[in-house]
C-alpha positions as CSV (number, residue, x, y, z in Angstrom):
1,X,0.0,0.0,0.0
2,X,1.2,3.5,-0.9
3,X,1.4,6.2,1.7
4,X,0.5,9.6,0.4
5,X,0.6,12.8,2.5
6,X,-0.5,16.2,1.3
7,X,1.2,18.8,3.5
8,X,-0.5,22.2,4.0
9,X,-2.5,24.3,6.3
10,X,-5.6,24.3,4.2
11,X,-5.0,27.0,1.5
12,X,-6.6,26.8,-1.9
13,X,-3.6,25.1,-3.5
14,X,-3.5,22.5,-0.7
15,X,-7.2,21.7,-1.1
16,X,-6.7,21.4,-4.9
17,X,-3.8,19.1,-4.5
18,X,-5.5,16.9,-2.0
19,X,-8.7,16.5,-4.1
20,X,-6.6,15.9,-7.3
21,X,-4.6,13.1,-5.5
22,X,-7.7,11.5,-4.1
23,X,-9.3,11.6,-7.5
24,X,-6.3,10.0,-9.3
25,X,-6.0,7.3,-6.6
26,X,-9.7,6.5,-7.0
27,X,-9.9,6.7,-10.8
28,X,-6.9,4.4,-11.2
29,X,-7.7,1.9,-8.4
30,X,-4.4,2.6,-6.7
31,X,-4.0,1.0,-3.3
32,X,-3.1,4.1,-1.3
33,X,-3.9,5.9,1.9
34,X,-4.1,9.6,1.4
35,X,-3.5,11.7,4.5
36,X,-3.8,15.5,4.9
37,X,-1.2,16.9,7.2
38,X,-1.8,20.3,8.7
39,X,0.6,20.2,11.7
40,X,3.4,22.7,11.1
41,X,6.0,20.7,13.0
42,X,5.3,17.6,10.9
43,X,5.6,19.6,7.7
44,X,8.9,21.1,8.9
45,X,10.2,17.5,9.5
46,X,10.0,17.0,5.7
47,X,12.0,20.2,5.1
48,X,9.6,21.8,2.7
49,X,9.8,25.6,2.4
50,X,6.4,26.2,0.7
51,X,3.0,24.5,0.7
52,X,1.4,22.4,-0.6
53,X,3.8,19.5,-0.3
54,X,3.3,16.1,-1.7
55,X,5.0,13.1,0.0
56,X,4.8,9.6,-1.4
57,X,6.1,6.7,0.7
58,X,8.0,9.2,2.9
59,X,9.8,10.9,-0.1
60,X,9.0,14.5,-0.9
61,X,8.0,14.7,-4.5
62,X,7.0,18.3,-4.8
63,X,6.3,21.5,-2.8
64,X,5.0,25.0,-3.6
65,X,3.1,23.8,-6.7
66,X,0.2,21.6,-7.7
67,X,1.8,19.1,-10.1
68,X,0.1,18.0,-13.3
69,X,-2.1,14.9,-13.0
70,X,0.2,12.7,-15.2
71,X,3.2,13.5,-13.0
72,X,1.3,12.6,-9.9
73,X,0.2,9.3,-11.5
74,X,3.7,8.6,-12.5
75,X,5.0,9.1,-8.9
76,X,2.2,6.9,-7.5
77,X,3.2,4.1,-9.9
78,X,6.7,4.2,-8.7
79,X,8.2,6.6,-11.3
């Protein structure tokens, strides 16, 4: 099972990224748990400087942007 964390306090970009990730996981039948992280300390532990952050299996994949859908899918599939 894939662990996905969307890091962010709840801004518009954070909400957009979270809904996009959930939609991609559902649409592609990916076995993943999507978690929204709003705790500042936990976000700092990942070393991101801007939100939203996207963490897949404890690896930071992006921060400060909402990646394109095909890029998120690629990361979820191990790419």
